[in-house]
N, C-alpha and C positions, 0 to 999 in steps of 0.2 A: 555475381557473374564476372566481375572484373578479374578476380583471382583465377577463376576457371579459364577465362580467355587467356590470361598470362601463361598458365600452365600448358594449355593447348598450343599456344604459340611456341613455347620453349621446348616442349617434349612431344608434341603431336597428340592426337586423340588417344592413341594407345597408352601414352604416358599420363593419362588423366584418371587414375583410379580414385574412387570416392575417398578412400582413406588418406591418400596423398593430398587431395584437395582439403579435406578436413584438417590435416596437419598444418597446411599452409595458412588456414584461417584460424588456427588455434581453437578448433571446435571438436566436439565429439562427433564421430561419423554418423551417429543416429540423428543428429540435427539435419544433416544433408538428406538422409533417407526420408525424413518428414517432408522435405521440400521436393525431392525428386525420388520417385519410386525405385529407380535403378539408373545405371550409367546411361542407358539409352535415352531416358527422359532428360538427363542432364545434357547429353549431346544434342538432343532436339532443341532444347532451350538455347544452347550455344549457336546452333544453326539459325534459329529465329532471330537472335541478336545480330548475327553477321548480316542477315538479310536487311534488318532495320538499318544498320550502319551503312550498308551499300546503297540502300534507297535514299538515305539522307544525303550521301555524297553525290548521287546522281541528280537529285532534286527534280523539279518539274520542268518539262520542256517549255520554253517560251511559246506563247500562243502562235507565233508565226513560224516557228521552227518545226519541221516534221520530226516525228519520233526517231527516225533513223539517225538524225544528227546527234541527238542525245545519246543514242545507243553507241554510236561511233566514238563519241567523246568519252563515254564510260569505259569503253574497251581499251583505251590507250593507257594501259598500266604495264609496269614491268612484269615480265613473265614470272609466274609462280607467286605473285603477291598482289593482293588487292590493296586498295588505299586504306582499308580498315585495318591493315596490318596482319590479317590472317594469312598464314603461309600454307602452301600445299605441302603435305608430308613428303619426305624423300622416298623414292621408289625402292 
Protein backbone atom coordinates (compact mmCIF):
# COMPACT_ATOMS: atom_id res chain seq x y z
CA UNK A 1 0.00 0.00 0.00
CA UNK A 2 2.87 2.39 0.69
CA UNK A 3 4.03 2.33 -2.93
CA UNK A 4 0.48 2.95 -4.12
CA UNK A 5 0.13 5.86 -1.70
CA UNK A 6 3.41 7.35 -2.92
CA UNK A 7 2.36 7.05 -6.57
CA UNK A 8 -1.06 8.56 -5.84
CA UNK A 9 0.58 11.43 -3.99
CA UNK A 10 3.05 12.06 -6.78
CA UNK A 11 0.84 11.50 -9.84
CA UNK A 12 -2.74 11.57 -8.51
CA UNK A 13 -5.23 8.73 -8.83
CA UNK A 14 -5.32 8.91 -12.65
CA UNK A 15 -1.54 8.37 -12.60
CA UNK A 16 -1.90 5.10 -10.73
CA UNK A 17 -2.23 2.41 -13.39
CA UNK A 18 -1.83 -1.14 -12.16
CA UNK A 19 1.10 -1.73 -14.53
CA UNK A 20 2.93 1.36 -13.26
CA UNK A 21 2.46 0.26 -9.65
CA UNK A 22 3.67 -3.24 -10.51
CA UNK A 23 6.76 -1.71 -12.13
CA UNK A 24 7.46 0.38 -9.03
CA UNK A 25 7.24 -2.76 -6.91
CA UNK A 26 9.23 -4.86 -9.39
CA UNK A 27 6.34 -7.31 -9.66
CA UNK A 28 4.37 -8.85 -12.46
CA UNK A 29 1.05 -7.04 -12.82
CA UNK A 30 -0.78 -10.36 -12.32
CA UNK A 31 0.30 -10.28 -8.66
CA UNK A 32 -1.58 -7.01 -8.16
CA UNK A 33 -4.65 -8.36 -9.92
CA UNK A 34 -4.68 -11.28 -7.47
CA UNK A 35 -4.80 -8.78 -4.63
CA UNK A 36 -7.10 -6.21 -6.25
CA UNK A 37 -9.60 -7.25 -8.91
CA UNK A 38 -9.24 -3.90 -10.70
CA UNK A 39 -8.08 -0.32 -10.23
CA UNK A 40 -11.32 0.59 -8.46
CA UNK A 41 -10.61 -2.01 -5.75
CA UNK A 42 -7.09 -0.61 -5.36
CA UNK A 43 -8.44 2.95 -5.06
CA UNK A 44 -10.99 1.76 -2.50
CA UNK A 45 -8.18 0.22 -0.44
CA UNK A 46 -6.27 3.52 -0.68
CA UNK A 47 -9.33 5.42 0.54
CA UNK A 48 -9.73 3.03 3.46
CA UNK A 49 -6.06 3.54 4.34
CA UNK A 50 -6.45 7.32 4.17
CA UNK A 51 -9.44 7.13 6.52
CA UNK A 52 -7.46 4.94 8.95
CA UNK A 53 -4.58 7.44 8.95
CA UNK A 54 -6.92 10.39 9.44
CA UNK A 55 -8.70 8.70 12.34
CA UNK A 56 -5.35 7.89 13.94
CA UNK A 57 -4.37 11.56 13.68
CA UNK A 58 -7.62 12.79 15.15
CA UNK A 59 -7.56 10.32 18.01
CA UNK A 60 -10.32 10.10 20.53
CA UNK A 61 -11.91 13.13 22.08
CA UNK A 62 -11.03 13.50 25.74
CA UNK A 63 -13.96 12.56 27.94
CA UNK A 64 -14.70 16.13 28.99
CA UNK A 65 -14.29 17.65 25.52
CA UNK A 66 -17.30 17.74 23.21
CA UNK A 67 -16.85 16.18 19.79
CA UNK A 68 -17.07 19.61 18.16
CA UNK A 69 -13.71 20.59 19.67
CA UNK A 70 -12.04 17.52 18.22
CA UNK A 71 -13.64 18.20 14.85
CA UNK A 72 -12.41 21.81 14.88
CA UNK A 73 -8.87 20.73 15.77
CA UNK A 74 -8.89 18.16 12.96
CA UNK A 75 -10.07 20.73 10.44
CA UNK A 76 -7.12 23.06 11.06
CA UNK A 77 -5.06 21.78 8.15
CA UNK A 78 -3.41 23.61 5.29
CA UNK A 79 -5.84 23.80 2.34
CA UNK A 80 -5.52 20.94 -0.09
CA UNK A 81 -3.53 18.63 2.16
CA UNK A 82 -4.40 16.44 5.09
CA UNK A 83 -1.92 15.57 7.76
CA UNK A 84 -1.69 12.12 6.22
CA UNK A 85 0.05 13.70 3.25
CA UNK A 86 -2.65 12.92 0.72
CA UNK A 87 -3.11 15.82 -1.67
CA UNK A 88 -6.14 16.83 -3.60
CA UNK A 89 -5.53 16.45 -7.34
CA UNK A 90 -5.17 19.69 -9.31
CA UNK A 91 -8.33 20.85 -11.05
